LOVEXTOR-560430 format. One record per residue (C-alpha): residue in three letters; y, x, z; residue number from 1; chain. Coordinates in steps of 0.2 Angstrom, whole numbers. Layout:
BEGIN
rest, y, x, z, nr, kette
ALA, Y, X, Z, NUM, A $
...
REM end
This chain:
BEGIN
rest, y, x, z, nr, kette
MET, 332, -204, -211, 1, A $
LYS, 321, -195, -223, 2, A $
PRO, 309, -187, -211, 3, A $
ARG, 307, -204, -203, 4, A $
ALA, 303, -212, -219, 5, A $
GLY, 291, -198, -223, 6, A $
LYS, 283, -200, -206, 7, A $
GLY, 281, -219, -209, 8, A $
SER, 274, -216, -226, 9, A $
ALA, 261, -204, -219, 10, A $
ARG, 257, -217, -206, 11, A $
ARG, 254, -231, -219, 12, A $
ARG, 243, -220, -229, 13, A $
LEU, 231, -218, -214, 14, A $
ARG, 216, -230, -215, 15, A $
HIS, 214, -242, -200, 16, A $
GLU, 198, -233, -194, 17, A $
ASP, 207, -216, -195, 18, A $
ARG, 221, -223, -184, 19, A $
ILE, 208, -230, -172, 20, A $
LEU, 200, -212, -171, 21, A $
LEU, 217, -204, -169, 22, A $
GLU, 224, -215, -156, 23, A $
ALA, 207, -214, -146, 24, A $
THR, 208, -195, -147, 25, A $
LEU, 227, -195, -142, 26, A $
ALA, 223, -206, -127, 27, A $
ALA, 210, -194, -120, 28, A $
LEU, 221, -178, -123, 29, A $
PRO, 231, -179, -107, 30, A $
ALA, 215, -180, -96, 31, A $
ALA, 207, -167, -107, 32, A $
ALA, 222, -155, -106, 33, A $
ILE, 223, -157, -87, 34, A $
ALA, 204, -153, -85, 35, A $
LEU, 206, -138, -97, 36, A $
GLY, 221, -132, -87, 37, A $
VAL, 211, -133, -70, 38, A $
VAL, 196, -124, -78, 39, A $
TRP, 206, -110, -86, 40, A $
ALA, 217, -108, -71, 41, A $
GLY, 203, -107, -59, 42, A $
ASP, 192, -92, -55, 43, A $
TYR, 178, -95, -67, 44, A $
ARG, 169, -84, -79, 45, A $
ALA, 175, -84, -97, 46, A $
GLN, 158, -91, -102, 47, A $
VAL, 159, -106, -91, 48, A $
GLN, 177, -109, -97, 49, A $
TRP, 172, -109, -115, 50, A $
THR, 157, -119, -112, 51, A $
PHE, 167, -132, -103, 52, A $
THR, 180, -132, -116, 53, A $
VAL, 168, -135, -130, 54, A $
ILE, 159, -148, -121, 55, A $
LEU, 175, -157, -117, 56, A $
ILE, 181, -157, -134, 57, A $
LEU, 165, -163, -141, 58, A $
ALA, 164, -177, -128, 59, A $
VAL, 182, -182, -133, 60, A $
LEU, 179, -182, -151, 61, A $
GLY, 162, -191, -149, 62, A $
PHE, 169, -205, -138, 63, A $
ALA, 183, -207, -150, 64, A $
GLN, 171, -208, -165, 65, A $
ALA, 160, -221, -156, 66, A $
ALA, 176, -232, -153, 67, A $
ARG, 180, -230, -171, 68, A $
GLN, 163, -235, -177, 69, A $
ARG, 162, -250, -165, 70, A $
VAL, 178, -256, -172, 71, A $
VAL, 173, -253, -190, 72, A $
ARG, 156, -261, -188, 73, A $
SER, 165, -277, -181, 74, A $
LEU, 178, -278, -195, 75, A $
GLN, 164, -275, -208, 76, A $
THR, 154, -289, -201, 77, A $
VAL, 169, -301, -202, 78, A $
SER, 173, -294, -219, 79, A $
ASN, 155, -298, -225, 80, A $
LEU, 155, -315, -218, 81, A $
LEU, 172, -319, -226, 82, A $
SER, 166, -312, -243, 83, A $
ALA, 151, -323, -242, 84, A $
LEU, 162, -338, -239, 85, A $
ARG, 172, -333, -253, 86, A $
GLU, 157, -332, -265, 87, A $
GLY, 151, -349, -259, 88, A $
ASP, 137, -343, -248, 89, A $
PHE, 139, -354, -232, 90, A $
SER, 122, -350, -224, 91, A $
MET, 127, -333, -216, 92, A $
ARG, 133, -334, -197, 93, A $
GLY, 140, -321, -186, 94, A $
ARG, 131, -316, -170, 95, A $
SER, 137, -313, -152, 96, A $
ALA, 149, -328, -154, 97, A $
ARG, 154, -328, -135, 98, A $
PRO, 169, -338, -130, 99, A $
ASP, 174, -325, -116, 100, A $
ASP, 175, -311, -129, 101, A $
ALA, 188, -307, -141, 102, A $
LEU, 176, -302, -155, 103, A $
GLY, 165, -317, -150, 104, A $
LEU, 180, -329, -152, 105, A $
VAL, 183, -322, -170, 106, A $
MET, 164, -325, -174, 107, A $
THR, 165, -342, -167, 108, A $
GLU, 180, -347, -178, 109, A $
VAL, 172, -339, -193, 110, A $
ASN, 156, -349, -190, 111, A $
ALA, 166, -365, -188, 112, A $
LEU, 175, -361, -204, 113, A $
ALA, 158, -359, -213, 114, A $
ASP, 152, -376, -206, 115, A $
THR, 168, -384, -212, 116, A $
LEU, 168, -376, -229, 117, A $
ARG, 149, -380, -231, 118, A $
GLY, 153, -399, -227, 119, A $
GLN, 168, -399, -239, 120, A $
ASP, 158, -390, -253, 121, A $
LEU, 143, -402, -251, 122, A $
GLY, 156, -417, -252, 123, A $
ALA, 164, -409, -267, 124, A $
ALA, 147, -407, -275, 125, A $
GLU, 142, -425, -272, 126, A $
THR, 159, -431, -278, 127, A $
ALA, 158, -420, -294, 128, A $
ALA, 140, -426, -297, 129, A $
LEU, 145, -444, -295, 130, A $
LEU, 161, -442, -306, 131, A $
ALA, 150, -433, -320, 132, A $
LYS, 137, -448, -319, 133, A $
LEU, 151, -461, -320, 134, A $
THR, 159, -451, -335, 135, A $
GLU, 143, -449, -344, 136, A $
GLU, 137, -468, -341, 137, A $
THR, 154, -476, -346, 138, A $
ASP, 156, -483, -363, 139, A $
VAL, 173, -476, -365, 140, A $
ALA, 175, -460, -375, 141, A $
MET, 182, -446, -365, 142, A $
PHE, 187, -429, -372, 143, A $
ALA, 195, -414, -362, 144, A $
PHE, 204, -401, -371, 145, A $
ASP, 211, -384, -364, 146, A $
GLU, 228, -376, -367, 147, A $
ASP, 221, -369, -383, 148, A $
ARG, 216, -387, -389, 149, A $
ARG, 197, -382, -388, 150, A $
LEU, 186, -396, -382, 151, A $
ARG, 178, -392, -365, 152, A $
LEU, 171, -409, -360, 153, A $
VAL, 164, -424, -369, 154, A $
ASN, 154, -438, -363, 155, A $
ARG, 140, -447, -371, 156, A $
ALA, 151, -461, -378, 157, A $
GLY, 162, -447, -386, 158, A $
CYS, 147, -439, -394, 159, A $
ALA, 141, -456, -401, 160, A $
LEU, 159, -459, -408, 161, A $
MET, 159, -442, -416, 162, A $
ALA, 141, -444, -422, 163, A $
GLU, 137, -426, -416, 164, A $
ARG, 127, -417, -402, 165, A $
ARG, 137, -411, -387, 166, A $
GLU, 132, -393, -391, 167, A $
ARG, 140, -394, -408, 168, A $
LEU, 156, -401, -401, 169, A $
LEU, 160, -391, -386, 170, A $
GLY, 171, -375, -389, 171, A $
ARG, 178, -381, -406, 172, A $
ARG, 197, -384, -409, 173, A $
ALA, 204, -402, -410, 174, A $
GLY, 209, -398, -428, 175, A $
GLU, 191, -394, -433, 176, A $
LEU, 185, -410, -426, 177, A $
GLY, 199, -421, -433, 178, A $
LEU, 206, -425, -416, 179, A $
ASP, 223, -417, -417, 180, A $
ALA, 231, -435, -418, 181, A $
LEU, 224, -439, -401, 182, A $
LEU, 234, -425, -394, 183, A $
ASP, 250, -428, -404, 184, A $
GLU, 251, -446, -404, 185, A $
GLU, 262, -455, -391, 186, A $
ALA, 251, -463, -377, 187, A $
PRO, 247, -475, -371, 188, A $
ARG, 246, -485, -387, 189, A $
THR, 234, -493, -400, 190, A $
VAL, 229, -482, -414, 191, A $
SER, 218, -484, -430, 192, A $
LEU, 209, -468, -434, 193, A $
GLN, 193, -463, -443, 194, A $
LEU, 182, -455, -430, 195, A $
GLY, 164, -452, -436, 196, A $
ARG, 158, -468, -444, 197, A $
SER, 170, -479, -434, 198, A $
ARG, 188, -484, -437, 199, A $
GLY, 197, -492, -422, 200, A $
PRO, 207, -499, -417, 201, A $
TRP, 207, -488, -402, 202, A $
GLU, 217, -489, -386, 203, A $
LEU, 223, -471, -383, 204, A $
ARG, 227, -464, -366, 205, A $
ARG, 231, -446, -361, 206, A $
THR, 233, -438, -345, 207, A $
PRO, 235, -419, -340, 208, A $
PHE, 225, -411, -326, 209, A $
ARG, 220, -393, -320, 210, A $
GLU, 203, -385, -319, 211, A $
ARG, 203, -368, -311, 212, A $
GLY, 221, -367, -312, 213, A $
ARG, 222, -369, -331, 214, A $
PRO, 230, -384, -339, 215, A $
HIS, 219, -397, -348, 216, A $
THR, 222, -413, -356, 217, A $
LEU, 210, -428, -354, 218, A $
VAL, 210, -440, -369, 219, A $
VAL, 202, -458, -367, 220, A $
LEU, 198, -469, -381, 221, A $
SER, 193, -487, -379, 222, A $
ASP, 187, -498, -393, 223, A $
VAL, 197, -513, -392, 224, A $
SER, 190, -521, -408, 225, A $
ARG, 175, -529, -399, 226, A $
ALA, 187, -536, -386, 227, A $
LEU, 199, -543, -399, 228, A $
ARG, 185, -551, -409, 229, A $
GLU, 178, -559, -393, 230, A $
GLU, 195, -565, -388, 231, A $
GLU, 198, -572, -405, 232, A $
ARG, 181, -580, -406, 233, A $
GLN, 184, -589, -389, 234, A $
ALA, 202, -594, -395, 235, A $
TRP, 195, -602, -410, 236, A $
GLN, 181, -611, -400, 237, A $
ARG, 194, -618, -388, 238, A $
LEU, 205, -623, -403, 239, A $
VAL, 191, -631, -413, 240, A $
ARG, 185, -641, -397, 241, A $
VAL, 202, -648, -393, 242, A $
LEU, 206, -653, -411, 243, A $
SER, 189, -660, -413, 244, A $
HIS, 190, -670, -398, 245, A $
GLU, 207, -677, -402, 246, A $
ILE, 203, -680, -421, 247, A $
ASN, 187, -689, -416, 248, A $
ASN, 196, -700, -404, 249, A $
SER, 207, -706, -417, 250, A $
LEU, 195, -706, -432, 251, A $
ALA, 181, -715, -423, 252, A $
PRO, 190, -732, -421, 253, A $
ILE, 199, -730, -438, 254, A $
SER, 182, -728, -446, 255, A $
SER, 174, -743, -436, 256, A $
ILE, 188, -755, -440, 257, A $
ALA, 189, -750, -458, 258, A $
GLY, 171, -753, -460, 259, A $
ILE, 172, -770, -452, 260, A $
LEU, 187, -775, -463, 261, A $
ARG, 177, -769, -479, 262, A $
GLN, 162, -780, -474, 263, A $
THR, 174, -795, -471, 264, A $
LEU, 182, -793, -488, 265, A $
ARG, 165, -791, -497, 266, A $
ALA, 159, -807, -489, 267, A $
ASP, 158, -823, -500, 268, A $
ALA, 167, -833, -487, 269, A $
GLN, 179, -825, -474, 270, A $
PRO, 179, -832, -457, 271, A $
PRO, 193, -842, -450, 272, A $
ALA, 209, -833, -444, 273, A $
TRP, 202, -817, -452, 274, A $
GLY, 220, -813, -457, 275, A $
ASP, 224, -811, -439, 276, A $
ASP, 209, -800, -436, 277, A $
ALA, 214, -789, -451, 278, A $
ALA, 232, -788, -444, 279, A $
ARG, 226, -782, -427, 280, A $
GLY, 213, -770, -435, 281, A $
LEU, 227, -762, -446, 282, A $
GLU, 238, -761, -430, 283, A $
VAL, 225, -751, -421, 284, A $
ILE, 223, -740, -436, 285, A $
GLU, 242, -737, -437, 286, A $
ARG, 243, -734, -418, 287, A $
ARG, 228, -721, -419, 288, A $
ALA, 236, -713, -434, 289, A $
ASP, 253, -711, -425, 290, A $
SER, 244, -704, -410, 291, A $
LEU, 235, -691, -420, 292, A $
ALA, 252, -687, -429, 293, A $
ARG, 260, -685, -412, 294, A $
PHE, 246, -674, -406, 295, A $
MET, 248, -662, -421, 296, A $
THR, 266, -662, -419, 297, A $
ALA, 265, -657, -401, 298, A $
TYR, 252, -643, -405, 299, A $
ALA, 264, -636, -418, 300, A $
ARG, 278, -636, -406, 301, A $
LEU, 268, -627, -393, 302, A $
ALA, 262, -614, -406, 303, A $
ARG, 279, -611, -414, 304, A $
LEU, 291, -610, -399, 305, A $
PRO, 306, -600, -405, 306, A $
PRO, 313, -586, -394, 307, A $
PRO, 327, -591, -382, 308, A $
GLU, 345, -590, -388, 309, A $
ARG, 352, -583, -372, 310, A $
GLY, 368, -589, -364, 311, A $
ARG, 375, -593, -347, 312, A $
VAL, 368, -609, -339, 313, A $
GLU, 376, -616, -323, 314, A $
VAL, 362, -623, -312, 315, A $
GLY, 372, -638, -305, 316, A $
PRO, 378, -645, -321, 317, A $
TRP, 361, -642, -329, 318, A $
VAL, 351, -652, -316, 319, A $
GLU, 364, -666, -317, 320, A $
ARG, 362, -667, -335, 321, A $
VAL, 343, -669, -334, 322, A $
VAL, 344, -682, -320, 323, A $
GLU, 356, -693, -330, 324, A $
LEU, 344, -693, -344, 325, A $
GLU, 330, -701, -333, 326, A $
LYS, 333, -720, -334, 327, A $
ARG, 316, -726, -328, 328, A $
ALA, 320, -722, -309, 329, A $
ALA, 333, -715, -298, 330, A $
VAL, 331, -697, -295, 331, A $
ALA, 340, -689, -280, 332, A $
ILE, 349, -673, -281, 333, A $
GLU, 349, -661, -266, 334, A $
PRO, 364, -649, -270, 335, A $
GLY, 362, -631, -268, 336, A $
PRO, 374, -616, -269, 337, A $
ASP, 384, -611, -285, 338, A $
ALA, 372, -601, -296, 339, A $
ALA, 369, -597, -314, 340, A $
VAL, 355, -591, -325, 341, A $
VAL, 354, -583, -342, 342, A $
GLY, 344, -592, -355, 343, A $
ASP, 342, -605, -369, 344, A $
ALA, 351, -621, -362, 345, A $
ALA, 340, -632, -374, 346, A $
GLN, 324, -625, -369, 347, A $
LEU, 328, -625, -350, 348, A $
GLU, 333, -643, -351, 349, A $
GLN, 317, -648, -360, 350, A $
LEU, 307, -638, -346, 351, A $
LEU, 316, -648, -332, 352, A $
ILE, 315, -664, -342, 353, A $
ASN, 296, -662, -342, 354, A $
LEU, 295, -659, -323, 355, A $
VAL, 307, -673, -319, 356, A $
SER, 297, -685, -331, 357, A $
ASN, 280, -680, -323, 358, A $
GLY, 288, -683, -306, 359, A $
VAL, 294, -700, -310, 360, A $
ASP, 277, -705, -318, 361, A $
ALA, 268, -700, -302, 362, A $
ALA, 281, -708, -290, 363, A $
ARG, 280, -725, -300, 364, A $
GLU, 262, -726, -295, 365, A $
THR, 266, -727, -277, 366, A $
GLY, 284, -734, -277, 367, A $
GLY, 290, -717, -270, 368, A $
GLY, 305, -707, -275, 369, A $
VAL, 309, -691, -284, 370, A $
ALA, 321, -677, -278, 371, A $
VAL, 328, -661, -287, 372, A $
GLY, 336, -647, -278, 373, A $
TRP, 339, -628, -279, 374, A $
ARG, 342, -613, -268, 375, A $
VAL, 346, -595, -270, 376, A $
GLN, 335, -581, -263, 377, A $
GLY, 332, -563, -266, 378, A $
GLY, 342, -562, -283, 379, A $
ARG, 333, -578, -290, 380, A $
VAL, 336, -596, -290, 381, A $
GLU, 322, -609, -286, 382, A $
ILE, 323, -626, -293, 383, A $
ARG, 312, -639, -284, 384, A $
VAL, 306, -656, -291, 385, A $
VAL, 298, -666, -277, 386, A $
ASP, 289, -682, -280, 387, A $
GLU, 281, -695, -268, 388, A $
GLY, 267, -699, -279, 389, A $
PRO, 248, -699, -275, 390, A $
GLY, 246, -680, -278, 391, A $
LEU, 234, -671, -289, 392, A $
ALA, 215, -670, -288, 393, A $
ASP, 213, -655, -299, 394, A $
THR, 227, -642, -299, 395, A $
THR, 217, -628, -308, 396, A $
ASN, 219, -634, -326, 397, A $
LEU, 237, -640, -325, 398, A $
PHE, 244, -627, -337, 399, A $
VAL, 229, -627, -349, 400, A $
PRO, 235, -634, -366, 401, A $
PHE, 229, -651, -370, 402, A $
PHE, 223, -654, -352, 403, A $
THR, 230, -670, -345, 404, A $
THR, 227, -682, -330, 405, A $
LYS, 239, -696, -337, 406, A $
PRO, 232, -710, -348, 407, A $
GLY, 239, -707, -366, 408, A $
GLY, 245, -689, -361, 409, A $
SER, 245, -675, -373, 410, A $
GLY, 243, -661, -361, 411, A $
ILE, 257, -651, -369, 412, A $
GLY, 271, -653, -357, 413, A $
LEU, 266, -642, -343, 414, A $
ALA, 259, -629, -355, 415, A $
LEU, 276, -629, -365, 416, A $
SER, 286, -628, -348, 417, A $
ARG, 276, -613, -342, 418, A $
GLN, 279, -604, -359, 419, A $
ILE, 297, -607, -358, 420, A $
ALA, 298, -601, -340, 421, A $
ASP, 288, -585, -345, 422, A $
ALA, 300, -582, -360, 423, A $
HIS, 315, -582, -347, 424, A $
ARG, 306, -570, -336, 425, A $
GLY, 303, -583, -323, 426, A $
SER, 288, -593, -316, 427, A $
LEU, 282, -611, -314, 428, A $
ALA, 270, -617, -301, 429, A $
LEU, 265, -635, -297, 430, A $
GLU, 255, -640, -281, 431, A $
ASN, 252, -654, -269, 432, A $
ARG, 264, -655, -254, 433, A $
ALA, 257, -649, -238, 434, A $
GLN, 264, -661, -225, 435, A $
GLN, 267, -676, -236, 436, A $
THR, 259, -685, -251, 437, A $
GLY, 265, -680, -268, 438, A $
CYS, 268, -664, -278, 439, A $
GLU, 281, -651, -279, 440, A $
ALA, 285, -641, -294, 441, A $
ARG, 294, -624, -292, 442, A $
LEU, 303, -616, -306, 443, A $
VAL, 310, -598, -301, 444, A $
LEU, 322, -589, -313, 445, A $
PRO, 332, -573, -311, 446, A $
LEU, 351, -576, -307, 447, A $
ALA, 363, -571, -321, 448, A $
GLY, 367, -553, -315, 449, A $
GLU, 348, -550, -311, 450, A $
ALA, 343, -556, -328, 451, A $
ASP, 355, -545, -337, 452, A $
GLU, 348, -529, -327, 453, A $
GLU, 330, -534, -330, 454, A $
GLY, 334, -537, -349, 455, A $
GLU, 342, -519, -350, 456, A $
GLU, 327, -511, -341, 457, A $
GLN, 315, -520, -352, 458, A $
ALA, 324, -515, -368, 459, A $
GLN, 324, -497, -362, 460, A $
GLY, 306, -498, -358, 461, A $
GLU, 302, -505, -375, 462, A $
ALA, 312, -492, -384, 463, A $
GLN, 302, -478, -375, 464, A $
ALA, 285, -486, -377, 465, A $
CYS, 276, -490, -393, 466, A $
PRO, 274, -509, -396, 467, A $
PRO, 257, -516, -394, 468, A $
ALA, 247, -523, -408, 469, A $
GLY, 253, -541, -413, 470, A $
SER, 242, -555, -414, 471, A $
GLY, 245, -571, -425, 472, A $
VAL, 244, -589, -419, 473, A $
PRO, 233, -600, -429, 474, A $
REM end
């Protein structure tokens, strides 16, 4: 066993070109031995025998060496081509790429590989250039740190945020730049940090990536203060518009009637039956004041909707209770399967009362009917309120607060109903019926078992994630 191992070791120590030379020489030895045997066994002079022997040995060694050189040159050519590809030089090509030759096939494949890598390299370069351009032009600050927390990449927004030039930032540790918190804080979340001359709030996002096999961390900071200020400004504008509209609608007739009554009282002689006119004017003032008070109460109710006190609500009895409360018209019930949801019974009743009341108001315009039914599908229950009214001309603003299509309506009911549905992890939709006149309201809520599972998943997610920044309601 040992001699065989030693022989194998010696064979492995031989270079490939030396093995080619040895094998070519060994291949010629039988013929050379026979030729030498014939010459030395024949009746030839010693000078001829030695001359033939030397020439034969030189010829064998020469042809073996030529075979070795040919193989070596071919392999060296392929090696140089592959080395150029490894170094990123895709311009070199192999010659003699013939499809009917073994070496030509190798050259053909190497050339094809060079073309493929050149196309991929060009595409990667173009993608990298585009990515670098996008990174540089975006207004979101980006920082990339290596495993030693050294800054390796920063875009223009990041330089502006730090109020430093790129050359002074790259290569420095996060601690030196005051950015340790960006790598230590939980993400994604909203943070307030003093960076340069700015102080948040910032939306922090962080993701790992690798460059040249080494781990890096990409940190993205978005300034949310501008967006929050814009949203706050728009919210105030909407609120002021709505309040101004409703208050002016009430104050204008109040002011006008009060002025008329004041002029009448200051007159030397009051006109006949002025007392009746005064009573009617005061009645209008009282009615408009009550309307304004109801509006403000409805707005306060929408703004201060309490969180639902959850309990088990059976769908059938819930629908029956709401239908019994409607005394203006008969509402048909289309029974469905036994089902239950988890939610605040009082809020859900108010939601369904709003839908049924809207359906009855619409149906009374045409003398049509109203029906309420439910069905269970995919772990959810769908409650449908269908009316045979004239339908809706505009369905885009139905859930906008204070938008209404009914004379004397406050525009609060549907907005409050959707808010209740959202609080119960459900959805509310209202649209015109496709085949018949009227509208159809669809309230979708998770079944009791599904709602419990969703609540547990949501609680776990909230426990693992940082809570978002809260916003107050005016």
